[in-house]
C-alpha positions as CSV (number, residue, x, y, z in Angstrom):
1,M,7.2,-9.1,-9.4
2,S,6.0,-10.4,-6.0
3,A,3.7,-8.5,-3.8
4,R,6.6,-7.7,-1.5
5,E,8.4,-6.0,-4.4
6,T,5.6,-3.7,-5.4
7,S,6.7,-0.1,-6.1
8,S,4.0,2.5,-5.3
9,L,2.0,4.1,-8.1
10,A,0.3,6.4,-5.6
11,P,-0.7,9.1,-6.1
12,T,-2.1,8.7,-9.5
13,L,-5.5,8.4,-11.3
14,L,-6.6,5.0,-12.4
15,L,-8.9,4.9,-15.5
16,S,-10.8,1.7,-15.9
17,M,-10.6,0.1,-19.3
18,P,-13.7,-1.1,-21.2
19,Q,-13.0,-4.7,-20.4
20,M,-13.5,-4.0,-16.7
21,Q,-16.2,-6.5,-15.7
22,D,-17.1,-5.0,-12.4
23,E,-20.0,-2.5,-12.8
24,N,-18.6,-0.6,-9.8
25,F,-15.7,0.5,-12.0
26,E,-17.3,1.0,-15.4
27,R,-15.7,4.2,-16.8
28,A,-14.3,4.9,-13.3
29,V,-11.7,7.5,-12.5
30,V,-10.1,6.5,-9.2
31,L,-7.7,8.5,-7.1
32,L,-5.1,6.0,-6.0
33,C,-4.1,7.3,-2.5
34,D,-2.0,4.4,-1.2
35,H,-0.3,1.5,-2.9
36,T,2.0,-0.9,-1.0
37,A,2.9,-4.5,-0.9
38,D,0.0,-4.9,1.6
39,G,-2.6,-3.6,-0.9
40,A,-4.0,-0.4,-2.4
41,F,-6.6,2.2,-1.5
42,G,-8.4,4.6,-3.7
43,L,-11.5,6.7,-4.2
44,I,-13.8,6.7,-7.2
45,L,-14.1,10.4,-8.2
46,N,-16.9,10.4,-10.8
47,R,-19.9,8.8,-9.1
48,P,-22.1,11.6,-7.7
49,T,-25.4,10.7,-5.9
50,T,-28.5,12.9,-5.7
51,T,-28.3,12.9,-1.9
52,A,-26.9,15.9,0.0
53,A,-24.0,14.8,2.2
54,A,-25.8,16.5,5.2
55,E,-28.7,14.1,4.7
56,A,-26.5,11.0,4.9
57,V,-24.8,11.9,8.2
58,A,-26.4,12.0,11.6
59,F,-24.8,15.1,13.1
60,D,-25.1,15.7,16.8
61,P,-26.1,18.4,17.3
62,P,-28.1,18.5,14.1
63,L,-27.2,20.9,11.3
64,E,-29.4,24.0,10.7
65,R,-28.7,23.8,7.0
66,R,-29.3,20.4,5.3
67,N,-28.5,21.0,1.7
68,G,-24.8,21.6,1.0
69,P,-22.6,19.4,-1.3
70,L,-23.7,16.1,-2.8
71,L,-22.5,12.8,-1.5
72,W,-20.3,10.9,-3.9
73,M,-19.7,7.1,-4.1
74,G,-16.0,6.6,-3.3
75,G,-16.2,2.8,-3.9
76,P,-17.9,-0.4,-3.0
77,V,-15.9,-1.2,0.1
78,E,-17.3,-0.1,3.5
79,P,-20.0,2.2,2.1
80,Q,-20.8,3.4,5.6
81,R,-17.3,5.0,5.9
82,G,-16.9,8.7,4.9
83,W,-14.1,10.7,3.4
84,I,-13.6,14.4,2.7
85,L,-11.4,15.2,-0.3
86,L,-10.3,18.8,-0.5
87,G,-8.4,20.9,-3.1
88,E,-6.9,23.2,-0.5
89,A,-5.2,22.7,2.9
90,V,-7.2,23.1,6.1
91,D,-6.3,22.4,9.7
92,E,-3.0,20.5,9.5
93,E,-4.1,17.9,12.0
94,A,-7.4,17.2,10.3
95,H,-6.1,16.1,6.9
96,T,-3.4,14.2,5.0
97,E,-1.9,15.4,1.7
98,V,-2.5,12.5,-0.7
99,A,-1.2,14.3,-3.8
100,P,0.1,17.9,-4.4
101,G,-2.9,20.1,-3.8
102,L,-5.2,17.2,-2.6
103,Y,-6.0,16.5,1.0
104,L,-8.0,13.7,2.6
105,S,-9.7,13.7,5.9
106,T,-12.2,11.7,8.0
107,S,-12.7,14.5,10.6
108,I,-16.3,14.9,11.7
109,E,-15.6,18.6,12.6
110,L,-14.2,19.2,9.2
111,L,-17.2,17.4,7.6
112,R,-19.5,19.7,9.5
113,R,-17.7,22.8,8.2
114,V,-17.6,21.5,4.6
115,V,-21.3,20.7,4.7
116,Q,-22.2,24.1,6.1
117,V,-19.8,26.2,4.0
118,T,-19.5,24.1,0.9
119,P,-16.0,25.0,-0.5
120,S,-15.8,24.8,-4.3
121,R,-13.0,22.2,-4.2
122,A,-14.5,19.7,-1.8
123,R,-16.0,16.2,-2.2
124,V,-17.7,14.2,0.5
125,L,-17.4,10.5,-0.4
126,T,-18.8,7.3,1.0
127,G,-17.0,4.0,0.7
128,Y,-13.7,3.3,-1.1
129,A,-12.0,1.1,-3.6
130,G,-9.6,-1.4,-2.1
131,W,-7.2,-4.1,-3.4
132,G,-5.5,-6.9,-1.6
133,P,-1.8,-7.7,-1.8
134,G,-0.7,-7.8,-5.5
135,Q,-4.3,-7.5,-6.8
136,L,-4.0,-4.1,-8.3
137,D,-0.6,-5.1,-9.8
138,Q,-2.3,-8.1,-11.5
139,E,-5.1,-5.9,-12.8
140,L,-2.6,-3.4,-14.2
141,A,-0.6,-6.2,-15.8
142,S,-3.8,-7.4,-17.5
143,S,-4.4,-3.9,-18.9
144,A,-7.6,-3.4,-16.8
145,W,-6.4,0.2,-15.8
146,L,-4.6,3.1,-17.4
147,T,-2.8,5.7,-15.3
148,V,-2.8,9.4,-15.6
149,D,-1.3,12.2,-13.5
150,V,-3.4,13.6,-10.7
151,D,-4.9,16.9,-11.6
152,P,-7.2,18.9,-9.3
153,V,-8.8,20.7,-12.3
154,L,-9.9,17.3,-13.7
155,I,-11.2,16.2,-10.3
156,F,-13.0,19.3,-9.2
157,D,-13.8,21.3,-12.3
158,T,-14.8,18.6,-14.8
159,P,-18.4,17.3,-14.8
160,A,-18.5,13.7,-13.5
161,D,-20.0,12.3,-16.7
162,A,-17.2,13.8,-18.7
163,M,-14.2,13.0,-16.4
164,W,-13.3,9.6,-17.7
165,D,-13.4,10.8,-21.4
166,Q,-11.3,13.9,-20.6
167,A,-8.8,11.8,-18.6
168,I,-8.4,9.3,-21.5
169,R,-7.9,12.2,-24.0
170,R,-5.1,13.5,-21.8
171,L,-3.3,10.3,-22.7
172,G,-3.6,11.1,-26.4
173,A,-6.3,8.5,-27.1
174,G,-10.0,8.9,-28.0
175,P,-12.4,7.1,-25.7
176,G,-13.9,5.4,-28.8
177,S,-10.5,4.0,-29.7
178,L,-10.4,1.8,-26.6
179,Q,-12.0,-1.5,-27.2
180,V,-12.3,-4.6,-25.1
181,G,-9.0,-6.5,-25.3
182,Q,-7.0,-3.5,-26.5
183,G,-5.0,-1.0,-24.5
184,V,-3.3,2.2,-25.4
185,H,0.2,1.6,-26.9
């Protein structure tokens, strides 16, 4: 299939396979938000940092409260770029629904509210995962990724260090059964 014939997989969750050589994606769970003939865009969901999101952003005027939610690493591309992933709708103009019940925004006003109020189903991410034309399709064809349906419970209610294992189990496989060079059949 050529890059121009790509049919979109988005939205879906991509689960990296053990043979993934890029350390950025070891045991990664990626929300694939966009997948077209021109490339693909996603956010790694299971890479929390120990830094509060409020500490990583220079707000003007400054925030009174500087703790709030943690910053998560959304991927290695453009690490200075921020994203807000929400499990509930907010201002219609401030977000885009990327999957049923999941909303993505880059609004600084929304970020200020999220950092100060800290909704339970919110992630502040930095960077993203990106693929050029046909790149993700080639990686999928070489069994570098598995796909599983998007589930806000998995995203927001599962500890980051258990998310990949639980997502693999949803496919009916045990994480230990996946070995380099093998896929789930």
